[in-house]
C-alpha positions as CSV (number, residue, x, y, z in Angstrom):
1,M,-36.7,23.7,-74.3
2,F,-35.7,24.7,-77.8
3,P,-38.7,23.9,-80.2
4,F,-36.7,24.6,-83.3
5,P,-33.1,23.4,-82.9
6,A,-30.7,25.2,-85.3
7,F,-29.4,22.0,-87.0
8,Q,-32.4,19.7,-86.7
9,E,-32.9,19.4,-90.4
10,A,-29.3,18.4,-90.9
11,F,-29.4,15.8,-88.1
12,D,-32.5,14.4,-89.7
13,Q,-31.0,14.4,-93.2
14,Y,-28.0,12.3,-92.1
15,R,-30.1,10.2,-89.7
16,C,-27.8,11.3,-86.9
17,C,-28.4,11.5,-83.2
18,V,-26.4,12.4,-80.0
19,L,-25.4,10.0,-77.3
20,V,-24.7,11.2,-73.8
21,P,-23.4,8.4,-71.5
22,T,-23.4,9.5,-67.9
23,Y,-22.4,8.3,-64.5
24,N,-22.9,10.5,-61.4
25,N,-22.6,13.8,-63.4
26,D,-25.6,15.5,-62.0
27,G,-23.6,18.8,-61.6
28,T,-23.0,19.2,-65.3
29,L,-25.4,16.8,-67.1
30,G,-28.3,19.3,-67.3
31,A,-26.2,22.0,-69.0
32,V,-24.9,19.5,-71.5
33,I,-28.3,18.3,-72.5
34,R,-29.7,21.8,-72.8
35,G,-26.6,22.7,-74.9
36,V,-27.2,19.8,-77.3
37,Q,-30.9,20.7,-77.5
38,E,-29.9,24.0,-79.2
39,Y,-28.8,21.8,-82.2
40,T,-31.0,18.7,-82.2
41,R,-33.8,16.8,-80.5
42,N,-32.3,13.5,-81.4
43,I,-30.8,12.8,-78.0
44,F,-30.2,9.6,-76.1
45,V,-29.0,9.8,-72.5
46,I,-27.6,6.6,-71.1
47,N,-27.7,6.6,-67.4
48,D,-25.0,4.1,-66.5
49,G,-26.2,3.2,-62.9
50,S,-25.8,6.6,-61.4
51,T,-26.3,6.8,-57.6
52,D,-26.5,10.6,-57.4
53,T,-29.6,12.7,-58.4
54,T,-29.2,12.0,-62.1
55,T,-32.5,10.0,-62.3
56,T,-34.4,12.9,-60.7
57,L,-32.7,15.4,-62.9
58,L,-33.6,13.5,-66.1
59,E,-37.3,13.7,-65.2
60,A,-37.3,17.3,-66.2
61,F,-36.5,16.4,-69.8
62,S,-39.5,15.0,-71.7
63,D,-38.2,15.2,-75.3
64,I,-35.1,13.0,-75.0
65,T,-34.7,9.2,-74.9
66,I,-33.4,7.9,-71.6
67,I,-31.8,4.5,-71.2
68,S,-31.3,3.5,-67.5
69,Y,-30.0,0.4,-65.8
70,T,-28.1,-0.7,-62.7
71,P,-25.5,-1.3,-61.6
72,N,-22.8,0.9,-63.2
73,R,-21.1,-1.1,-65.9
74,G,-18.7,1.4,-67.6
75,K,-18.6,3.9,-70.3
76,G,-18.0,1.4,-73.1
77,Y,-21.0,-0.6,-72.1
78,A,-23.1,2.6,-72.0
79,L,-22.0,3.5,-75.5
80,R,-22.8,0.1,-76.8
81,Q,-26.3,0.4,-75.3
82,G,-26.6,3.7,-77.0
83,F,-25.5,2.3,-80.4
84,A,-28.1,-0.5,-80.2
85,A,-30.9,1.9,-79.2
86,A,-30.0,4.4,-81.9
87,A,-29.7,1.8,-84.6
88,A,-33.1,0.3,-83.6
89,A,-34.6,3.8,-83.9
90,G,-33.4,4.1,-87.5
91,Y,-30.3,6.3,-87.0
92,D,-27.2,5.7,-89.2
93,Y,-24.9,7.9,-87.2
94,A,-24.4,8.8,-83.6
95,I,-22.3,11.5,-82.0
96,S,-21.0,10.8,-78.5
97,I,-20.5,13.7,-76.1
98,D,-19.3,13.4,-72.5
99,A,-21.6,14.4,-69.7
100,D,-18.9,16.1,-67.6
101,G,-19.1,19.4,-69.6
102,Q,-15.6,19.2,-71.2
103,H,-17.0,19.1,-74.7
104,Y,-18.8,22.0,-76.4
105,P,-22.1,21.3,-78.1
106,A,-21.3,24.3,-80.3
107,D,-18.8,21.9,-82.1
108,L,-21.6,19.5,-83.2
109,P,-21.9,21.2,-86.7
110,I,-18.2,20.5,-87.3
111,F,-19.0,16.8,-87.2
112,L,-22.0,17.2,-89.6
113,D,-19.9,19.2,-92.0
114,A,-17.1,16.5,-92.0
115,L,-19.8,13.8,-92.5
116,S,-21.2,15.6,-95.5
117,Q,-17.8,15.2,-97.2
118,N,-16.9,11.8,-95.8
119,P,-20.0,9.6,-95.5
120,G,-19.4,6.4,-93.7
121,A,-16.4,7.7,-91.8
122,L,-15.7,7.5,-88.0
123,I,-14.9,11.1,-87.1
124,I,-12.9,11.9,-83.9
125,G,-13.0,15.4,-82.3
126,A,-9.3,16.2,-81.8
127,R,-9.1,18.4,-78.6
128,N,-6.9,21.5,-78.5
129,L,-5.0,20.2,-75.5
130,G,-1.9,22.3,-76.2
131,A,-4.0,25.5,-75.9
132,T,-6.2,24.5,-73.0
133,A,-5.7,25.3,-69.3
134,N,-5.9,22.7,-66.5
135,V,-5.2,19.7,-68.7
136,P,-4.4,16.8,-66.3
137,G,-0.9,15.3,-66.8
138,K,-2.4,11.8,-67.1
139,S,-4.6,12.9,-70.0
140,S,-1.7,14.4,-71.9
141,F,0.6,11.4,-71.4
142,G,-2.2,8.9,-71.9
143,N,-3.1,10.6,-75.2
144,R,0.4,10.4,-76.6
145,F,0.7,6.8,-75.4
146,S,-2.6,5.9,-77.1
147,N,-1.7,7.7,-80.3
148,F,1.5,5.8,-80.6
149,W,-0.1,2.4,-80.2
150,F,-2.9,3.2,-82.5
151,K,-0.5,4.1,-85.4
152,L,1.5,0.9,-84.7
153,Y,-1.7,-1.3,-85.1
154,T,-3.3,0.5,-88.0
155,G,-0.7,2.7,-89.8
156,I,-3.0,5.7,-89.3
157,S,-1.8,8.9,-87.6
158,A,-4.4,10.4,-85.3
159,P,-3.9,13.4,-83.1
160,D,-6.3,12.5,-80.3
161,T,-7.3,8.8,-80.0
162,Q,-8.6,9.3,-76.5
163,S,-11.2,11.9,-77.3
164,G,-14.7,10.8,-76.4
165,Y,-16.3,13.4,-78.7
166,R,-16.8,11.3,-81.8
167,L,-19.2,10.5,-84.7
168,Y,-19.8,6.8,-85.1
169,P,-21.1,5.3,-88.4
170,L,-23.6,2.9,-87.0
171,H,-24.5,1.2,-90.3
172,A,-20.8,0.6,-91.2
173,M,-20.2,-0.8,-87.7
174,S,-23.2,-3.2,-87.8
175,G,-22.1,-6.8,-87.2
176,M,-19.1,-5.8,-85.1
177,H,-19.1,-7.5,-81.7
178,F,-17.2,-5.7,-79.0
179,Y,-15.6,-7.2,-75.9
180,T,-14.7,-4.3,-73.6
181,R,-17.0,-2.2,-71.5
182,K,-15.1,0.5,-69.7
183,Y,-12.7,3.2,-70.9
184,E,-10.7,0.8,-73.0
185,F,-13.7,0.5,-75.3
186,E,-12.9,3.8,-76.9
187,V,-9.5,2.2,-78.0
188,E,-11.1,-1.0,-79.1
189,V,-13.7,0.6,-81.3
190,I,-11.4,2.8,-83.4
191,V,-8.8,0.1,-83.8
192,R,-11.3,-2.5,-85.0
193,A,-13.1,0.1,-87.2
194,A,-9.7,0.8,-88.9
195,W,-9.1,-2.9,-89.3
196,K,-12.5,-3.3,-90.9
197,G,-11.7,-0.6,-93.4
198,I,-13.9,2.1,-92.0
199,P,-12.3,5.5,-92.9
200,L,-11.1,7.4,-89.8
201,L,-10.5,11.2,-89.7
202,S,-10.1,13.9,-87.1
203,V,-11.7,17.3,-86.8
204,P,-10.6,20.1,-84.4
205,V,-12.8,20.7,-81.4
206,Q,-12.6,22.8,-78.2
207,V,-12.3,21.3,-74.7
208,Y,-12.8,22.6,-71.2
209,Y,-11.1,21.2,-68.1
210,P,-12.2,22.8,-64.8
211,P,-9.6,23.4,-62.1
212,A,-8.5,20.2,-60.3
213,A,-10.5,21.0,-57.2
214,E,-13.8,21.1,-59.2
215,R,-13.0,18.2,-61.5
216,V,-15.1,15.0,-61.5
217,S,-13.5,12.0,-63.1
218,H,-14.3,8.4,-62.9
219,F,-11.1,7.3,-64.6
220,R,-9.0,5.1,-62.2
221,P,-5.4,5.4,-63.4
222,F,-4.1,2.0,-62.2
223,K,-7.1,-0.2,-63.0
224,D,-8.0,1.5,-66.3
225,F,-4.4,1.8,-67.5
226,T,-3.9,-1.9,-66.7
227,R,-7.0,-2.8,-68.8
228,I,-5.8,-0.6,-71.6
229,S,-2.3,-2.2,-71.4
230,V,-3.8,-5.7,-71.6
231,L,-5.9,-4.6,-74.6
232,N,-2.8,-3.2,-76.3
233,T,-1.0,-6.5,-75.8
234,V,-3.8,-8.4,-77.4
235,F,-4.0,-5.9,-80.3
236,F,-0.3,-6.1,-80.8
237,A,-0.5,-9.9,-81.3
238,I,-3.5,-9.6,-83.6
239,A,-2.0,-6.8,-85.7
240,F,1.3,-8.4,-86.4
241,L,0.3,-12.1,-86.6
242,Y,-2.9,-11.5,-88.6
243,I,-3.9,-8.0,-89.7
244,K,-0.6,-6.9,-91.2
245,P,0.0,-10.2,-93.1
246,R,-3.7,-10.2,-94.2
247,D,-3.5,-6.7,-95.6
248,F,-0.2,-7.6,-97.3
249,F,-1.7,-10.7,-99.1
250,R,-4.9,-8.9,-99.9
251,Q,-2.9,-6.2,-101.7
252,L,-0.9,-8.9,-103.4
253,L,-4.0,-10.5,-104.9
254,K,-5.3,-7.2,-106.4
255,K,-4.3,-7.3,-110.1
256,N,-4.8,-3.6,-110.6
257,Q,-2.3,-2.9,-107.7
258,R,0.3,-5.5,-108.6
259,K,2.7,-3.1,-110.3
260,E,2.4,-0.6,-107.4
261,L,2.9,-3.5,-104.9
262,I,6.0,-4.7,-106.6
263,Q,7.4,-1.2,-106.6
264,K,6.6,-1.0,-102.9
265,L,8.1,-4.4,-102.1
266,F,11.5,-3.9,-103.9
267,E,11.8,-0.2,-102.9
268,P,14.6,0.6,-105.3
269,G,15.4,3.9,-103.5
270,Q,16.4,2.1,-100.3
271,T,20.0,2.4,-99.1
272,A,22.5,-0.5,-99.3
273,E,22.5,-0.6,-95.5
274,R,18.7,-1.0,-95.3
275,K,18.7,-3.8,-98.0
276,A,21.6,-5.6,-96.2
277,I,19.7,-5.4,-92.9
278,S,16.6,-6.8,-94.7
279,I,18.6,-9.8,-96.1
280,G,20.3,-10.5,-92.8
281,F,16.9,-10.3,-91.0
282,G,15.3,-12.6,-93.5
283,I,18.1,-15.2,-92.9
284,F,17.6,-14.9,-89.2
285,M,13.8,-15.5,-89.5
286,G,14.4,-18.4,-91.8
287,I,16.5,-20.2,-89.3
288,V,15.1,-19.2,-85.9
289,P,13.0,-22.1,-84.5
290,I,9.4,-20.9,-84.9
291,W,8.5,-23.3,-87.6
292,G,5.2,-22.5,-89.3
293,F,5.2,-18.9,-88.2
294,Q,8.6,-17.7,-89.6
295,L,7.1,-16.0,-92.7
296,I,4.1,-14.4,-90.9
297,V,6.3,-13.0,-88.1
298,G,9.0,-12.0,-90.6
299,I,6.6,-10.0,-92.8
300,S,5.0,-8.4,-89.8
301,L,8.3,-7.2,-88.3
302,A,9.5,-6.1,-91.7
303,V,6.5,-3.8,-92.0
304,L,7.0,-2.6,-88.5
305,F,10.7,-1.7,-89.0
306,R,10.2,-0.6,-92.6
307,L,12.6,-3.2,-94.0
308,N,12.5,-4.3,-97.7
309,K,9.7,-6.9,-97.6
310,A,10.7,-8.6,-100.8
311,L,14.3,-9.2,-99.6
312,V,13.1,-10.4,-96.2
313,I,10.8,-12.9,-97.8
314,A,13.4,-14.1,-100.3
315,A,16.1,-14.5,-97.6
316,A,13.7,-16.3,-95.2
317,N,13.3,-19.0,-97.8
318,I,16.7,-20.4,-96.7
319,S,14.5,-22.9,-94.8
320,I,13.2,-24.6,-97.9
321,P,13.1,-28.4,-97.6
322,P,16.5,-29.3,-99.2
323,M,18.2,-26.9,-96.7
324,I,16.3,-28.1,-93.6
325,P,18.6,-31.1,-92.7
326,L,21.7,-28.9,-93.1
327,I,20.1,-26.2,-90.9
328,I,19.1,-28.7,-88.2
329,Y,22.6,-30.3,-88.3
330,T,24.4,-26.9,-88.1
331,S,22.0,-25.9,-85.3
332,F,23.1,-29.0,-83.2
333,L,26.8,-28.1,-83.9
334,A,26.2,-24.5,-82.8
335,G,24.4,-25.6,-79.7
336,A,27.2,-28.0,-78.6
337,P,29.4,-25.4,-76.9
338,W,26.4,-24.2,-74.9
339,M,25.9,-27.7,-73.5
340,G,29.5,-28.5,-72.5
341,N,29.9,-32.2,-71.6
342,A,26.2,-32.8,-72.0
343,A,26.3,-32.0,-75.7
344,S,25.1,-34.6,-78.2
345,H,27.1,-35.3,-81.3
346,L,25.1,-36.1,-84.4
347,T,26.0,-36.8,-88.0
348,L,24.5,-35.4,-91.2
349,D,22.6,-38.7,-92.0
350,T,19.8,-40.8,-90.6
351,N,20.4,-39.6,-87.1
352,L,18.6,-36.4,-87.9
353,S,15.0,-36.8,-87.1
354,L,12.2,-35.3,-85.0
355,A,13.1,-37.8,-82.3
356,S,16.7,-36.4,-82.3
357,I,15.3,-32.8,-81.9
358,Q,13.0,-33.9,-79.0
359,T,15.8,-35.8,-77.3
360,N,18.2,-32.9,-77.6
361,L,15.7,-30.0,-77.6
362,Q,17.8,-27.6,-75.5
363,Q,20.9,-28.1,-77.6
364,Y,18.8,-27.6,-80.8
365,L,17.1,-24.4,-79.6
366,L,20.2,-22.8,-78.3
367,G,22.1,-23.7,-81.4
368,S,19.4,-22.6,-83.9
369,V,19.1,-19.2,-82.2
370,T,22.9,-18.9,-82.3
371,L,23.1,-20.0,-85.9
372,A,20.3,-17.6,-86.9
373,I,22.1,-14.6,-85.3
374,V,25.5,-15.5,-86.7
375,A,24.2,-16.4,-90.2
376,G,22.1,-13.2,-90.3
377,L,25.0,-11.0,-89.4
378,V,27.5,-12.7,-91.7
379,I,25.2,-12.9,-94.8
380,G,23.9,-9.4,-94.1
381,L,27.4,-8.0,-93.9
382,L,28.5,-9.9,-97.1
383,S,25.4,-8.5,-98.9
384,Y,26.3,-5.0,-97.9
385,L,29.9,-5.4,-99.1
386,V,28.7,-6.9,-102.5
387,M,26.3,-4.0,-103.0
388,K,29.0,-1.4,-102.1
389,W,31.5,-3.2,-104.4
390,E,29.1,-3.2,-107.3
391,R,28.3,0.5,-106.7
392,I,32.0,1.4,-106.8
393,F,32.7,-0.4,-110.0
394,S,29.6,0.8,-111.8
395,W,30.2,4.4,-110.9
């Protein structure tokens, strides 16, 4: 036991504790706890239904808080129990460290130093995977995979989104209700924290991977990757149907940022090619038959593919009410060749109605997609030629 941990005053100053979730890590858990005790007494060990000698091992530690339950429910569930217990005990921050010995307690002060400069942030310990021996291939691939999706959802670049060595701002996260309970929780929590506006940053930490023969891992590649993939699918839909449009319109409403937003929207430095693609894509989105969602999807994809948002929005307004009858009629015409002898022939008058669309739905859908593609390509190309023409004669 260490009666005077080296950084106890700092841990108390920031109301910070350390969480150690564990499941059948009796071979390494004791050393991890003793290593953390060199820095602080504020330790919570969450025994996630271990079936080895973990319970007996923990009896030797009298100056830590132990949370135990059965059966095993997953790392995410264990962390959530740790968050709740730490918050109830009056802590504002919690640093999670894995019980398998891959993280170094000596890096704990790095988190405190970063916290002193970034209060309220969620801080991720970025492992030095490139300079570490025995890194499993699945860890390296999984980390790159996770980093890509995280940036897609949030716009934030992070070098190690799968690291379990993190500092969580409990107060900033209060009120957040989580849905996952296994390894995918560590993806859910940082994505949703970013969406909530909690600052995220990374600090460099060391990592140790024992040789494969000595390694203990409870990560099940098929099941856990499947769960993470399902979560990614859900996040993709939320990000591009709600979060991205929400952030766009929030920025639009901020008066002090209106000038900056207009500059960002029109992006005067963009090439003629990019602007033409933006116009063509806007035309496509204005015609494609997803009524009610055209603008939301169009803005989301424009952000994703870095198109000119203002031009996409302007071109998508081709579907304003006076144009709708013409678009529907032209869609029926464009769909006729696909239907062959079964095609319906309507006129641009009272025959155009919701009943007409329902009766000839297949022809309408095929025709509207065809029209959207052709119109987008044609108008995009014409826009490009006009911009090039103007550039030539204004040179």
